[in-house]
C-alpha positions in Angstrom: 88.5 -64.9 -71.1 89.0 -68.2 -73.0 85.5 -69.4 -73.9 86.9 -72.5 -75.6 87.5 -74.2 -72.3 84.8 -76.9 -71.9 86.0 -78.2 -68.6 82.8 -78.6 -66.6 84.7 -79.7 -63.5 85.6 -76.1 -62.6 85.1 -75.4 -58.9 83.3 -72.4 -57.4 83.6 -71.1 -53.9 81.4 -68.6 -52.2 83.8 -66.6 -50.1 81.8 -63.5 -49.2 78.2 -62.4 -48.6 76.8 -58.9 -48.7 73.2 -58.0 -47.9 71.5 -54.7 -48.3 67.7 -54.9 -47.6 65.2 -52.5 -46.2 66.6 -51.4 -42.8 69.0 -54.3 -42.9 72.5 -53.3 -44.0 74.8 -56.2 -43.0 74.8 -60.0 -42.9 74.8 -59.9 -39.0 71.8 -57.5 -39.0 70.0 -59.8 -41.5 70.5 -62.9 -39.3 69.5 -61.0 -36.2 66.3 -59.7 -37.7 65.5 -63.1 -39.2 66.1 -65.0 -36.0 64.2 -62.5 -33.9 61.3 -62.3 -36.3 61.7 -58.6 -36.9 59.7 -57.3 -39.8 61.0 -54.6 -42.0 57.6 -53.6 -43.1 56.1 -50.4 -41.8 53.9 -47.4 -42.8 55.0 -45.9 -46.1 56.8 -42.6 -45.4 58.5 -41.7 -48.7 55.3 -40.5 -50.4 51.6 -39.9 -49.7 49.3 -42.9 -49.6 46.0 -41.2 -49.0 44.5 -42.4 -52.3 46.1 -45.8 -52.1 44.8 -49.1 -50.7 48.3 -50.3 -49.6 49.8 -48.2 -46.9 52.8 -50.3 -45.9 56.1 -51.3 -47.5 59.6 -52.2 -46.7 61.6 -49.0 -47.2 65.3 -48.3 -47.0 64.9 -45.0 -45.2 68.2 -44.6 -43.5 70.4 -46.3 -46.2 73.5 -44.3 -46.9 75.5 -45.6 -49.8 78.4 -43.4 -49.0 79.1 -45.6 -45.9 79.6 -48.6 -48.2 81.1 -46.8 -51.2 83.3 -44.0 -49.9 85.5 -44.0 -53.0 82.7 -43.4 -55.4 83.0 -39.9 -56.8 79.9 -37.7 -56.9 80.2 -37.2 -60.7 79.8 -40.9 -61.2 77.2 -41.3 -58.4 74.8 -39.0 -60.2 74.3 -41.7 -62.8 72.9 -44.3 -60.3 69.6 -44.8 -58.6 68.9 -46.0 -55.1 68.7 -49.7 -56.1 72.0 -49.6 -58.0 73.6 -48.1 -54.9 72.1 -51.0 -52.8 73.5 -53.6 -55.2 76.9 -51.9 -55.4 77.0 -51.7 -51.6 76.1 -55.3 -51.2 78.9 -56.2 -53.6 81.3 -54.1 -51.5 80.2 -55.9 -48.3 80.6 -59.3 -50.0 84.2 -58.3 -51.1 84.9 -57.1 -47.5 83.4 -60.3 -46.1 85.6 -62.4 -48.4 88.6 -60.3 -47.2 89.5 -59.4 -50.8 91.3 -56.1 -51.3 90.8 -54.2 -54.5 93.0 -55.4 -57.3 94.2 -58.4 -55.3 92.5 -61.0 -57.4 92.3 -61.5 -61.2 88.9 -60.0 -62.2 88.3 -62.9 -64.6 88.3 -65.2 -61.5 85.7 -63.2 -59.6 81.9 -63.2 -60.0 79.0 -61.7 -58.2 75.4 -62.8 -58.1 72.7 -60.3 -57.1 69.0 -60.7 -56.6 66.0 -58.5 -56.2 62.3 -59.3 -55.8 61.2 -56.4 -57.9 62.2 -53.8 -60.4 63.7 -50.5 -59.3 61.6 -48.0 -57.5 62.3 -45.5 -60.2 60.7 -47.8 -62.7 57.6 -48.4 -60.5 57.2 -44.6 -59.9 57.3 -44.0 -63.6 54.8 -46.7 -64.3 52.5 -45.3 -61.5 52.6 -41.8 -63.0 51.8 -43.2 -66.5 48.9 -45.2 -65.1 47.3 -42.2 -63.5 48.0 -40.0 -66.5 46.1 -42.5 -68.8 43.4 -43.0 -66.1 42.6 -39.2 -66.0 
């Protein structure tokens, strides 16, 4: 990529959107849940909450990354956590929404923006275990 180009008049177009959120796995589902006021928050089911004050969260219980990333080989998939699969799946959905086939566009002309409201669950689980280890 030529970084010497200082043309600030470059144009950008958003051509595809992909959304993977707790129990919301498509743009259509996102708008439906949003417009109908459907909350994605429910009782925590992935771990025990008996000794915790907070008992609710927005979990991605039935998220199956293989539906969105069927070509991802298991040997590579072993390296990723749940949040990475969610981001990669959202990117695949955005590419599909933009009607872009793999290798049909110059990679230097494509960009993705992703966002999350928190760190990965794996990080929080590690921090929680350290907190209790130090506490006891």
